[in-house]
C-alpha positions, 0 to 999 in steps of 0.5 A, a space after each residue: 516599472 509596473 509591468 515588471 512588478 506585474 510580470 514578477 507577480 505572474 511569475 510568482 503565481 505560476 511558481 506557487 501554482 506549480 509548487 501547489 500541484 507538485 505538493 498535491 501530486 506528492 501527497 497523492 503518491 504518498 497516500 497511494 503508497 500508504 494504501 498499498 502498504 496497508 493492503 500488503 499487510 492485510 494480504 500478509 495477515 490472510 496468507 499467515 492465517 491460511 498457512 496456519 490452517 493448511 498446517 492444521 489440516 495436514 496434521 489432521 490428515 496425517 493422523 487420519 492416515 495413521 488410523 487407517 493403516 492396518 495395525 
């Protein structure tokens, strides 16, 4: 009977350890995904700013070209 209880305890410990590892892995994966999302959002913001600056520069170049054309 004691051996059976001991086996059950070991089995329970292994199950808890496995669950703990699984939970830790899931937490790490979730943190990893959240970090990736944050980086993507930061990159999107940078791309938007650069796109806006490019558009402004294109307009300035267009104005300069118009000024350079003979009238």
